[in-house]
Each structure stands twice: as C-alpha cells, then as structure tokens.
C-alpha positions as CSV (number, residue, x, y, z in Angstrom):
1,M,-115.3,75.6,46.7
2,G,-111.7,75.2,47.9
3,G,-111.9,77.7,50.7
4,T,-115.1,76.2,52.0
5,Q,-113.5,72.7,52.1
6,R,-110.5,74.1,54.1
7,M,-112.6,75.8,56.7
8,L,-115.0,72.9,56.9
9,S,-112.3,70.3,57.7
10,L,-110.7,72.7,60.2
11,A,-114.0,73.1,62.1
12,R,-114.7,69.4,61.8
13,Y,-111.5,68.0,63.2
14,L,-110.2,70.7,65.6
15,P,-112.2,69.4,68.6
16,Q,-110.1,66.2,68.3
17,F,-107.0,68.2,69.0
18,G,-108.3,70.3,72.0
19,W,-109.9,73.2,70.2
20,Q,-113.6,74.2,70.2
21,P,-114.4,76.3,67.1
22,H,-117.1,78.9,67.0
23,I,-117.9,80.0,63.4
24,L,-118.9,83.6,62.4
25,T,-120.1,84.0,58.8
26,V,-122.7,85.6,56.6
27,K,-126.3,84.6,55.9
28,D,-127.2,83.2,52.4
29,I,-125.7,85.1,49.5
30,A,-126.1,84.9,45.7
31,Y,-123.2,82.8,44.5
32,H,-122.4,80.5,41.6
33,A,-121.9,77.4,43.8
34,H,-123.8,76.0,46.8
35,D,-123.4,72.7,48.7
36,P,-125.9,72.5,51.5
37,E,-124.9,68.9,52.2
38,L,-121.7,70.1,53.9
39,L,-123.6,71.7,56.7
40,H,-124.5,68.2,58.1
41,E,-120.9,67.7,59.0
42,L,-121.0,70.8,61.3
43,S,-124.4,70.1,62.9
44,S,-122.9,70.0,66.4
45,L,-120.9,73.3,66.1
46,P,-122.1,76.8,67.0
47,I,-122.5,78.9,63.9
48,V,-123.5,82.6,64.0
49,R,-124.7,84.1,60.7
50,T,-125.2,87.9,60.3
51,E,-126.7,90.3,57.8
52,S,-124.4,92.1,55.4
53,L,-124.5,94.9,52.8
54,D,-122.2,92.8,50.7
55,L,-123.5,93.0,47.1
56,A,-123.9,89.2,46.9
57,R,-126.1,89.3,50.0
58,V,-128.2,92.3,48.7
59,L,-128.7,90.6,45.4
60,A,-129.8,87.4,47.0
61,R,-132.6,89.3,48.7
62,F,-133.7,91.4,45.8
63,Q,-132.8,89.3,42.7
64,S,-136.4,88.2,41.9
65,R,-137.7,91.8,42.2
66,L,-135.0,93.2,40.0
67,S,-135.5,90.4,37.5
68,E,-139.2,91.3,37.2
69,Q,-138.3,94.9,36.4
70,R,-135.8,94.2,33.7
71,S,-136.4,95.6,30.1
72,N,-135.8,93.9,26.8
73,A,-133.2,96.4,25.9
74,F,-131.2,96.1,29.1
75,S,-131.4,92.7,30.8
76,Y,-131.2,92.1,34.5
77,K,-127.8,90.2,33.9
78,S,-126.3,93.2,32.1
79,W,-127.6,95.6,34.8
80,K,-126.2,93.4,37.5
81,N,-122.8,93.1,35.9
82,L,-122.5,96.9,35.4
83,F,-123.7,97.6,38.9
84,L,-121.1,95.1,40.4
85,R,-118.3,96.5,38.4
86,L,-119.1,100.1,39.4
87,I,-119.5,99.3,43.1
88,N,-116.5,96.9,43.3
89,F,-114.3,99.7,42.0
90,F,-114.7,101.6,45.3
91,M,-114.5,98.5,47.7
92,I,-111.1,98.0,49.2
93,P,-109.8,95.4,49.6
94,D,-113.0,93.7,48.4
95,N,-116.7,94.1,48.5
96,K,-117.0,91.7,51.5
97,I,-115.8,94.7,53.6
98,L,-119.6,95.6,53.8
99,W,-120.0,92.5,56.0
100,N,-117.6,93.7,58.6
101,P,-119.8,96.1,60.6
102,F,-122.4,93.4,61.1
103,A,-119.7,90.8,61.9
104,Q,-117.9,93.1,64.3
105,K,-121.1,93.6,66.3
106,A,-121.8,89.9,66.5
107,A,-118.1,89.1,67.3
108,C,-118.1,91.6,70.2
109,N,-121.2,89.9,71.6
110,L,-119.6,86.5,71.4
111,I,-116.4,87.6,73.0
112,N,-118.2,89.4,75.8
113,N,-120.0,86.1,76.7
114,I,-117.3,83.5,75.9
115,R,-113.7,83.4,76.8
116,F,-111.8,82.8,73.5
117,D,-108.2,81.8,73.4
118,L,-107.6,82.6,69.7
119,I,-109.1,84.4,66.7
120,L,-108.6,82.9,63.2
121,S,-109.4,84.8,60.1
122,S,-109.2,83.3,56.6
123,G,-109.0,85.1,53.3
124,P,-109.9,85.8,50.7
125,P,-112.0,87.8,51.3
126,H,-109.0,89.6,52.8
127,S,-111.3,92.1,54.5
128,S,-111.9,89.4,57.1
129,H,-108.3,89.9,58.2
130,L,-109.0,93.6,58.8
131,L,-112.0,92.7,61.1
132,A,-109.9,90.1,63.0
133,M,-107.1,92.7,63.5
134,K,-109.6,95.1,65.2
135,L,-110.9,92.4,67.4
136,A,-107.5,91.2,68.4
137,K,-106.4,94.7,69.4
138,K,-109.6,95.6,71.3
139,F,-109.9,92.4,73.3
140,Q,-106.2,91.4,73.5
141,I,-106.7,88.0,72.0
142,P,-104.0,86.2,70.0
143,W,-104.8,86.2,66.2
144,V,-103.8,83.9,63.4
145,A,-104.3,85.0,59.8
146,D,-104.8,82.2,57.2
147,F,-104.0,83.2,53.6
148,R,-105.6,80.8,51.0
149,D,-104.5,83.1,48.2
150,G,-102.3,86.2,47.7
151,W,-103.6,89.7,48.5
152,A,-101.6,92.6,47.1
153,C,-101.0,91.7,43.4
154,G,-102.3,88.2,44.1
155,D,-103.7,85.9,41.5
156,F,-107.3,86.6,42.4
157,Q,-107.1,90.2,43.7
158,Q,-108.3,92.8,41.3
159,N,-105.7,95.6,41.4
160,R,-107.8,98.1,39.4
161,T,-105.5,101.1,39.5
162,R,-102.1,102.0,40.9
163,L,-103.9,103.6,43.9
164,H,-105.7,100.4,44.6
165,T,-102.4,98.5,44.6
166,I,-100.8,100.9,47.0
167,I,-103.6,100.7,49.5
168,D,-103.8,96.9,49.2
169,K,-100.0,96.6,49.9
170,R,-100.3,98.9,52.9
171,L,-103.2,97.0,54.4
172,Q,-101.5,93.6,53.7
173,K,-98.3,94.9,55.4
174,E,-100.3,96.0,58.5
175,V,-102.0,92.6,58.8
176,L,-98.7,90.7,58.3
177,Q,-97.0,92.8,61.0
178,K,-99.8,92.7,63.6
179,A,-101.0,89.0,63.4
180,H,-99.3,86.7,65.9
181,R,-98.9,84.1,63.2
182,I,-99.4,83.8,59.4
183,I,-100.5,80.6,57.7
184,A,-100.2,80.1,53.9
185,V,-101.5,77.3,51.7
186,S,-98.3,77.0,49.6
187,N,-94.6,77.4,49.8
188,G,-94.7,80.0,47.1
189,L,-97.3,82.1,48.8
190,A,-95.4,81.8,52.1
191,A,-92.2,83.0,50.5
192,A,-94.1,86.1,49.1
193,L,-95.7,86.9,52.4
194,K,-92.4,86.5,54.4
195,A,-90.6,89.2,52.3
196,G,-89.7,92.1,54.5
197,Q,-91.6,91.2,57.7
198,L,-90.9,89.3,60.9
199,T,-94.2,87.6,61.8
200,P,-93.6,83.8,61.5
201,V,-95.2,82.3,58.4
202,E,-96.2,78.6,58.5
203,V,-97.3,76.5,55.5
204,V,-100.4,74.3,55.9
205,T,-101.6,73.2,52.5
206,N,-105.0,72.3,51.4
207,G,-105.8,68.5,51.3
208,Y,-108.5,65.8,51.0
209,N,-110.7,63.8,53.3
210,A,-109.8,60.2,53.2
211,T,-113.4,59.2,54.1
212,D,-114.6,60.7,50.7
213,F,-112.5,58.3,48.7
214,D,-114.4,55.0,48.7
215,T,-115.4,54.6,45.1
216,D,-113.8,51.8,43.1
217,Y,-112.6,52.3,39.6
218,Q,-114.3,50.2,37.0
219,P,-113.2,50.4,33.3
220,T,-115.9,51.0,30.7
221,M,-116.2,50.6,27.0
222,Q,-115.1,54.2,26.4
223,F,-112.0,56.1,27.4
224,E,-113.5,58.5,29.9
225,M,-111.7,61.8,30.6
226,L,-112.7,64.3,33.4
227,H,-111.9,67.8,34.4
228,V,-113.2,68.8,37.9
229,G,-113.0,72.4,39.0
230,S,-114.0,75.9,37.9
231,I,-113.5,77.1,34.4
232,G,-112.1,80.6,34.6
233,N,-109.1,82.8,33.8
234,F,-106.7,80.2,35.2
235,A,-108.4,77.2,33.6
236,L,-109.3,78.0,30.0
237,P,-110.0,75.0,27.8
238,D,-109.7,76.5,24.3
239,I,-106.4,74.9,23.1
240,F,-107.3,71.6,24.9
241,L,-110.6,71.4,23.0
242,N,-108.8,72.0,19.7
243,A,-106.4,69.1,20.5
244,L,-109.2,66.9,21.6
245,R,-111.1,67.4,18.3
246,K,-108.0,66.1,16.5
247,F,-107.8,63.2,18.9
248,V,-111.4,62.2,18.3
249,M,-110.8,62.2,14.6
250,E,-107.9,59.8,15.1
251,V,-109.5,57.3,17.5
252,G,-113.1,57.3,16.3
253,D,-116.4,58.8,17.3
254,N,-117.3,56.3,20.0
255,A,-114.0,55.8,21.6
256,I,-113.9,58.7,24.1
257,R,-116.1,60.7,26.5
258,M,-115.0,64.0,28.1
259,R,-116.8,65.7,30.9
260,F,-116.3,69.0,32.7
261,I,-117.6,69.1,36.3
262,G,-117.6,72.5,38.1
263,A,-118.8,76.1,37.8
264,D,-118.2,77.8,34.4
265,I,-117.4,81.3,35.6
266,T,-116.7,82.5,32.0
267,G,-120.2,81.4,30.9
268,E,-118.7,80.4,27.5
269,L,-117.8,76.7,27.9
270,V,-120.8,75.2,26.2
271,Q,-120.4,77.5,23.2
272,K,-116.7,76.6,23.0
273,I,-117.5,72.9,23.0
274,A,-119.9,73.5,20.2
275,A,-117.5,75.7,18.2
276,A,-114.9,72.9,18.4
277,G,-117.5,70.4,17.0
278,L,-117.4,68.3,20.2
279,T,-121.0,68.5,21.4
280,D,-121.5,64.8,20.9
281,Y,-118.4,63.8,22.8
282,V,-118.0,66.5,25.5
283,Q,-120.4,67.4,28.3
284,H,-120.5,70.2,30.8
285,A,-122.2,68.6,33.9
286,G,-122.1,71.9,35.8
287,Y,-121.5,72.3,39.5
288,L,-122.0,69.2,41.6
289,V,-122.0,68.8,45.3
290,H,-118.5,67.9,46.7
291,K,-119.3,64.3,47.6
292,M,-120.5,63.5,44.1
293,A,-117.7,65.3,42.3
294,V,-115.1,63.4,44.3
295,S,-116.8,60.1,43.5
296,E,-116.6,61.0,39.8
297,L,-112.9,61.7,40.1
298,Q,-112.3,58.1,41.1
299,K,-114.1,56.6,38.2
300,A,-112.3,58.4,35.3
301,D,-109.7,56.8,33.1
302,L,-107.8,60.1,32.8
303,L,-108.1,63.3,34.8
304,I,-107.5,66.6,33.0
305,Y,-105.9,69.3,35.1
306,L,-105.9,72.8,33.5
307,V,-103.7,75.7,34.6
308,T,-103.6,78.6,32.1
309,G,-103.1,82.3,32.2
310,R,-99.7,82.5,33.9
311,P,-100.6,82.5,37.6
312,S,-97.9,82.9,40.2
313,Q,-95.4,80.1,40.8
314,G,-97.0,79.4,44.2
315,F,-100.4,78.6,42.7
316,V,-101.9,75.4,44.0
317,P,-105.6,74.8,43.0
318,G,-107.5,73.3,45.9
319,K,-108.5,70.3,43.8
320,T,-104.8,69.3,43.4
321,F,-104.9,67.1,46.5
322,E,-108.1,65.4,45.5
323,Y,-106.6,64.6,42.2
324,L,-103.7,63.0,44.1
325,A,-106.0,61.0,46.3
326,A,-108.1,59.7,43.4
327,N,-105.2,57.5,42.3
328,R,-105.9,58.0,38.6
329,P,-103.6,59.0,35.8
330,V,-103.4,62.8,35.2
331,L,-102.7,64.9,32.2
332,A,-101.6,68.3,33.5
333,I,-102.1,70.9,30.7
334,A,-100.5,73.5,32.7
335,E,-97.9,76.0,33.6
336,R,-95.2,74.6,35.9
337,V,-96.7,76.1,39.1
338,E,-96.4,74.5,42.6
339,G,-99.6,72.5,42.2
340,V,-98.2,70.8,39.0
341,Q,-95.0,70.0,40.8
342,L,-96.9,68.1,43.4
343,L,-98.8,66.1,40.8
344,L,-95.5,65.3,38.9
345,R,-94.0,63.9,42.1
346,N,-96.9,61.4,42.4
347,G,-95.6,59.4,39.4
348,A,-98.8,59.1,37.3
349,T,-98.9,62.6,35.7
350,R,-97.7,63.8,32.3
351,L,-97.2,67.5,31.6
352,A,-98.2,69.3,28.4
353,D,-97.6,72.9,27.5
354,P,-101.1,74.6,27.7
355,N,-100.2,76.6,24.6
356,S,-99.3,73.6,22.4
357,E,-102.0,71.6,20.7
358,E,-99.3,69.1,19.5
359,E,-98.0,68.4,23.0
360,I,-101.5,67.9,24.3
361,L,-102.4,65.6,21.4
362,Q,-99.3,63.5,21.9
363,A,-100.0,63.1,25.6
364,L,-103.6,62.0,24.9
365,R,-102.2,59.4,22.4
366,L,-99.9,58.0,25.1
367,F,-102.5,57.8,27.8
368,Y,-105.0,56.2,25.3
369,D,-102.5,53.6,24.1
370,E,-101.7,52.7,27.7
371,Y,-105.4,52.4,28.5
372,K,-106.0,50.1,25.5
373,K,-103.0,47.9,26.5
374,Q,-104.0,48.0,30.3
375,R,-100.7,49.5,31.2
376,V,-101.7,52.8,32.8
377,L,-99.4,54.8,34.9
378,Q,-99.6,53.9,38.6
379,P,-99.4,56.6,41.2
380,D,-97.5,56.3,44.4
381,P,-100.1,55.0,46.9
382,N,-98.4,56.7,49.8
383,F,-97.6,60.1,48.4
384,A,-101.1,61.6,48.8
385,K,-101.4,60.4,52.5
386,Q,-99.4,63.4,53.8
387,Y,-102.2,65.7,52.6
388,E,-105.1,64.0,54.4
389,R,-107.2,66.7,56.1
390,K,-107.1,65.4,59.6
391,K,-103.2,65.4,59.6
392,L,-103.2,69.0,58.3
393,V,-105.7,70.1,61.0
394,N,-103.5,68.5,63.6
395,K,-100.6,70.7,62.3
396,M,-102.9,73.7,62.4
397,A,-103.8,72.9,66.0
398,N,-100.2,72.7,66.9
399,I,-99.6,76.2,65.5
400,F,-102.5,77.5,67.6
401,D,-101.0,75.8,70.7
402,S,-97.7,77.5,70.1
403,V,-99.3,80.9,69.6
404,I,-101.1,80.8,73.0
C-alpha cells in the first residue's frame, strides 16, 4: 500500500545519501494486501521484527483455529468484525498500540548496541509516534515524525466519541511539540499540523520509482479503462458504474473494457458491478503486487481516478504520482482535493463531479472520441519527474542532516 512504498523507497535510497537505516517492524499480520516481492529490494538492510498483541497479529496466528470453530448461525467473519469493533473502541490512538511494548524492548536493545543519530517514526499507525517520543526522551536522540495522513480528526482516524477526539488531539499536540522535525506528505496536511505549534513542518510528498516505468503503451481493439487503488470510503464507484452502463449502451458491447485493480475494502464491488449490468464489461482483478499493477497502469487507454466522500482538501492518494508517471490520459471523478490539483497540472486530466452521472458520461465520450481519432491528451513529460522517489529521499536526507 502507499505507506509501504514510501518507507520502502526511503530505506532503499537513504544509503546513497549518507544514512544507514535500521528497520523495526512487526512480524506477519492478517491484512488485506501483501507484496512479498518488495522484500527483495531490502535484502541487504537490517530488519528487526517483533511479536505484538495487535489484533491483526493475533488473528494471523489463530485465524485457522477460530475458523474451524465457527457455527452456521454466527460465522467467523461476523465474529471477527464484532470482536474488532469492540476492542478497537478502547485502543487509543489505534490498535497498533499493542505492538509498542514489544517494539520498545527491541528498540532499547538496538540503541544499547548501536550508536544511532536519528529516530524516524512514520504514521499511521500514529501510535508509532508515541513509541518514538519515549525513545527520543530516554536516549536523547533527535527524532523526526513523518505524517502520511492526518491524526486528530484526520481522514482515516476513527474519532468514535468526543472523548476519543479530545485524547487524540492532546496526543497529537504532544508529538508535534516534542519532535525535532515534522514531515507531512502534502501541503494541506502540513498546514493543518502547523496550526498553533512551533516545530518546523516540512513537506515531502509521496512519489514513484522511475525504474518501475518501463512498459510501452500498445493500443488494442478495445478502449481499455483502468482504476488502480483500493475501493473504500474515499473511492466509491457507484455513480461511475451507472454512467459507465449508459456509455456502454452508446458505444456498443464490444467497444470497451474496464478493470479495477486493488483491494476492495468494502467487499461490495463485484455485487455493484453485477447490479449495474456490467459483469461482461467490467472486471475486478483484485490486489496485485506493486510491480504488476504499475505495469498495467502504463498499458491503459484511460486511467480512472476516484475520490469520493468529501475527504480533507490536503488529501493526496499515494497512487497519484504513479498515475502521473504512467503518462496516460486520466479521468478524475473526484472532489477538488490536492491530489486532483496535481493531476490537472499535468495537462492530460479531465475532472468530473463524482456526484454527476452526466458529467462523467460526457467526459467518457470526449476521451473515447479522442481515442478513436488518435488525438489523445498528451501529458507534460517533465512534470512528473519532480516526484521521482530518489529525489524525494534526497530531500528527506537533507532534512535529517539539518536536524543533527
């Protein structure tokens, strides 16, 4: 997922800029997306993995046993969802806090044996910042906190009650005040974090690896559309599918092909495709390893970019930069968040209101007409280059240098 790609590229390129990373993380957990191929890129780096009482770790160990004990009346999935909701209510700021005791012990052992110049924490999970804050104070080591998403009242933080919100705000304020430097992935998030505190906040966006983009575009007999990324609360396809059904009726059964690549967090995508009468034209390919997903981006005639549900203005999905690097036309069915603004500056993106079937349909018509006439929008070939991962890691390394 997006956070994995950010930390992976950081660990991969930091040695070229004078920094040797040591990685502290958790052992295998139950999660909706795994990409073991990425580990090959870090084969030469020290990685320490610890146990955890994090529910995703516990369920990874006992899932098969629990599954065997399920009853017909109350399935394992239903039991698990109820259990997670109940336990998560009491975990502040998130259920990954149950990793911290194990991680703290391992971190102390590392620090006692190796002289570290800097601690970096990255969240979410924001509980990792709380661990880093303890370590920085105990061992007097400079600490940088990297925010990939908002915390208190953030897009992906569950503020379940007013009390949860108050506690989250206090914890976030303490982290922002005690960290030696704050890094944010977008200008909007940086502005929100700067409010009322003095710790410098730097912006280092997500990006893309240039070495991943080596697939040539080859037109096919069908107009191929592609959405890459998770389907969830901020990427719901309902209105797009309704517009797509009308589009198929206009252009003919065999003219188009639409695919969704990525985890369906809602668990409802296949049913929605069927309900829209699009089973013959639309496919959910599921989660693919990163290298394969990026390759597919470069082959599509049109990339679909969904942002729904009114996220914050600073919202920039991690895939944004890989959409830019793919050099393909983009239909952004989206709110005007920061990620959309980046795509619009690239010169090959049209924006449609995510709540308007007619706007989406009209945009599809324009892209299809240009495809048939071989006059597709051409992106600025140089715009995306500023977001190449190696350049961004160099910026991060410069921030680390300034801190110490």
